[in-house]
C-alpha positions in Angstrom: 21.1 65.4 -28.4 19.9 67.1 -31.6 16.5 65.7 -31.0 15.7 68.6 -28.8 15.0 69.2 -25.2 11.6 67.6 -24.5 8.2 68.5 -25.9 6.0 71.5 -25.4 2.3 71.6 -24.7 -0.1 70.5 -22.0 0.5 67.1 -20.4 -2.2 64.5 -21.3 -4.5 63.3 -18.6 -3.7 60.1 -16.7 -5.2 57.0 -18.3 -7.1 54.3 -16.5 -4.7 52.4 -14.3 -3.5 48.9 -15.2 -4.5 46.1 -12.8 -1.1 44.3 -13.4 2.0 46.4 -13.0 4.4 46.6 -16.0 7.6 48.6 -16.7 8.4 51.3 -19.1 11.4 49.7 -20.9 12.7 52.9 -22.4 12.5 56.6 -21.3 14.6 59.7 -21.2 13.7 61.4 -17.9 16.5 63.8 -18.4 15.3 65.1 -21.7 11.7 65.3 -20.3 13.0 68.0 -17.9 10.5 67.1 -15.2 10.8 66.3 -11.5 11.8 62.7 -11.2 9.9 62.0 -8.0 6.7 63.4 -9.6 7.2 61.4 -12.8 7.7 58.2 -11.0 4.7 58.8 -8.7 2.5 59.5 -11.7 3.7 56.3 -13.4 3.2 54.2 -10.2 -0.4 55.5 -9.8 -1.4 53.9 -13.2 0.5 50.6 -12.8 4.0 51.5 -14.1 6.3 50.3 -11.4 9.7 50.7 -12.9 11.4 52.7 -15.7 14.5 52.0 -17.7 16.3 55.4 -18.0 18.4 55.4 -21.2 21.5 57.4 -21.9 22.5 58.7 -25.3 26.0 60.1 -24.7 28.5 60.1 -21.9 26.9 62.8 -19.7 23.4 61.4 -20.0 24.7 57.9 -19.4 26.5 59.1 -16.2 23.2 60.8 -15.1 21.2 57.6 -15.8 23.6 55.4 -13.8 23.5 57.9 -10.9 19.7 58.1 -11.0 19.3 54.3 -11.0 21.6 54.0 -8.0 19.4 56.4 -6.1 15.9 55.0 -7.1 14.8 51.4 -6.8 12.2 52.1 -9.4 14.8 53.1 -12.0 17.2 51.0 -14.0 19.8 52.4 -16.3 21.0 51.8 -19.8 24.2 53.5 -21.0 25.6 54.1 -24.5 26.5 56.5 -27.3 23.4 56.9 -29.5 24.1 56.1 -33.2 23.5 59.7 -34.2 26.2 60.7 -31.8 28.5 58.0 -33.0 27.9 59.2 -36.6 29.3 62.5 -35.6 32.5 61.0 -34.2 31.5 60.7 -30.5 32.4 57.0 -30.1 36.1 57.7 -29.2 38.2 55.1 -27.3 37.9 57.3 -24.2 34.1 57.5 -24.5 33.7 53.8 -25.0 35.9 53.1 -22.0 33.6 55.2 -19.8 30.5 53.5 -21.2 32.0 50.1 -20.3 32.9 51.3 -16.8 29.3 52.5 -16.3 27.8 49.3 -17.8 29.6 47.3 -15.1 27.8 49.2 -12.3 25.0 47.2 -10.4 22.3 49.7 -11.2 23.0 49.6 -15.0 21.1 46.8 -16.7 21.7 47.5 -20.3 24.0 48.9 -22.9 22.0 51.2 -25.1 20.6 52.8 -27.0 23.1 51.8 -29.7 22.6 50.6 -33.2 22.1 52.2 -36.6 20.1 55.2 -37.8 20.3 55.8 -41.5 17.5 58.4 -41.3 19.3 61.1 -39.5 22.9 60.1 -40.3 23.8 60.1 -44.0 26.9 59.4 -46.0 29.4 56.6 -46.0 31.6 58.1 -43.3 28.6 58.5 -40.9 27.4 55.0 -41.5 30.9 53.6 -41.0 31.3 55.3 -37.7 27.9 54.0 -36.6 28.8 50.5 -37.5 32.1 50.7 -35.6 30.3 52.1 -32.6 27.6 49.4 -32.7 30.2 46.6 -32.9 31.9 48.1 -29.9 28.7 48.3 -27.9 27.8 44.7 -28.7 31.2 43.7 -27.3 30.7 45.8 -24.2 27.3 44.2 -23.6 28.8 40.8 -23.8 31.7 41.6 -21.6 29.5 43.1 -18.9 26.7 40.6 -19.1 24.1 43.3 -19.7 21.2 43.5 -22.2 21.7 45.3 -25.5 19.2 48.0 -26.3 19.0 48.7 -30.0 18.0 51.9 -31.9 17.1 50.8 -35.4 15.9 53.4 -37.9 15.8 52.7 -41.6 18.5 50.1 -41.1 16.8 46.8 -40.3 18.9 44.5 -42.5 22.2 46.0 -41.4 21.3 45.8 -37.7 20.5 42.1 -38.1 23.7 41.6 -40.2 25.9 43.1 -37.5 24.2 41.3 -34.7 24.8 38.0 -36.4 28.4 38.9 -37.5 29.4 39.9 -34.0 27.3 37.3 -32.2 24.4 38.9 -30.3 24.5 39.1 -26.5 22.2 36.8 -24.6 19.5 39.5 -24.2 18.7 41.9 -27.0 15.9 44.5 -27.0 14.8 46.3 -30.2 13.8 49.6 -28.7 10.8 51.3 -30.3 10.3 48.4 -32.7 9.8 49.8 -36.1 9.9 46.9 -38.5 7.1 44.9 -40.1 6.2 41.2 -39.8 9.4 40.0 -41.5 11.6 41.6 -38.9 9.4 40.4 -36.1 9.8 36.9 -37.4 13.6 37.3 -37.5 13.6 38.6 -33.9 11.4 35.7 -32.8 13.8 33.2 -34.4 16.7 34.6 -32.4 14.8 35.3 -29.2 15.2 39.0 -29.4 12.8 41.2 -27.4 10.6 43.7 -29.3 9.6 46.8 -27.4 6.6 48.6 -28.8 6.0 52.4 -28.3 3.4 55.0 -29.2 3.7 54.5 -33.0 1.8 51.2 -32.7 -1.3 53.2 -31.9 -0.9 55.5 -35.0 -3.6 55.1 -37.6 -1.2 54.7 -40.6 1.0 52.0 -39.0 -0.8 48.8 -40.1 2.6 47.2 -40.9 3.7 47.8 -37.3 0.5 46.3 -36.0 1.0 43.2 -38.2 4.4 42.9 -36.6 2.9 43.0 -33.1 0.5 40.2 -34.1 3.4 38.1 -35.3 5.6 38.8 -32.2 5.5 36.1 -29.6 4.0 37.2 -26.3 7.0 36.1 -24.4 9.2 38.5 -26.4 7.0 41.6 -26.0 7.9 44.8 -24.1 6.3 48.2 -24.0 7.9 51.7 -23.7 7.3 55.4 -24.1 10.6 56.7 -25.4 9.4 59.7 -23.4 9.2 62.6 -24.1 8.8 61.4 -27.7 6.3 59.3 -29.6 3.2 60.0 -27.4 0.5 57.4 -28.2 -2.9 58.3 -29.6 -5.1 60.2 -28.9 -2.4 62.6 -27.6 0.2 62.4 -30.4 2.3 65.5 -30.4 2.0 66.3 -26.8 4.6 65.5 -24.1 5.1 61.8 -23.4 5.9 60.3 -20.0 6.0 56.9 -18.4 2.4 57.3 -17.0 1.1 57.0 -20.5 2.3 53.4 -21.0 -1.2 52.0 -20.4 -2.4 53.6 -23.6 0.1 51.6 -25.6 -0.5 48.4 -23.6 -4.3 48.6 -24.2 -3.7 49.2 -28.0 -1.4 46.1 -28.1 -4.0 44.0 -26.3 -6.6 45.0 -28.8 -4.2 44.3 -31.7 -3.3 40.9 -30.4 -6.9 40.1 -29.3 -5.5 39.3 -25.8 -6.9 39.8 -22.3 -5.3 43.0 -21.0 -4.3 41.5 -17.6 -2.8 38.4 -19.4 -0.7 40.7 -21.7 0.5 42.8 -18.7 1.5 39.7 -16.8 3.6 38.5 -19.8 5.1 42.0 -20.3 6.1 42.2 -16.7 7.8 38.8 -16.8 9.5 39.7 -20.0 10.9 42.9 -18.4 12.4 40.8 -15.6 14.0 38.4 -18.1 15.2 41.1 -20.6 16.9 43.3 -18.0 17.8 40.6 -15.5 15.9 42.4 -12.7 
């Protein structure tokens, strides 16, 4: 991936553990470049019992499926990232392999797929992303898995394609980046919204307004590790053990009891990924 290989800098200290265990609904342990056993142990120590490991191309999707088959605490998502698709990676052969991986028992989602009009520019790149997104929607429906969406600067088009194609039963907006209007649309259709570190950033009032609007029974939380580290450690390496920082921020934003929010998020994770 052109996003780079991990993040540099000192790892943040472990936050106070959560009393109710939740899952990290989106992480890239391969890009983190860390020992998987150590990463999972650190997460478990603060109340993060499971991690959804997400592929972005064929090799990382294979790796994700293999990892999830070895670890009970890991579930896999497999796909061709929209930025990869915009460069022509969504060939028939690649999509066939993604579908074969999606049918494996340890693979719980097709993703991350979707649209990214921030990094991919031009009509050809957008067309290739749309074709790939439509293909991934179909794969998710054929395999009965959740659909994990990457949506950057493309809210209206993502919703349009989901409605045109007919969304799978379970849809997760990874690293939800919309404002209240998109949260209402997701709520109307029963689509899960997974919040990451940006909801803790000072400038993101619109994102916090979306979190207020989002129904509790459609909320998930994630790291997108090693990216999007929550405050007060923005810019340093992210990892699943830092999920509690984002959960506590969400609880404050929604004026909810922390344990009650964690209980809801845990139940949502089971439903979203059919765990």
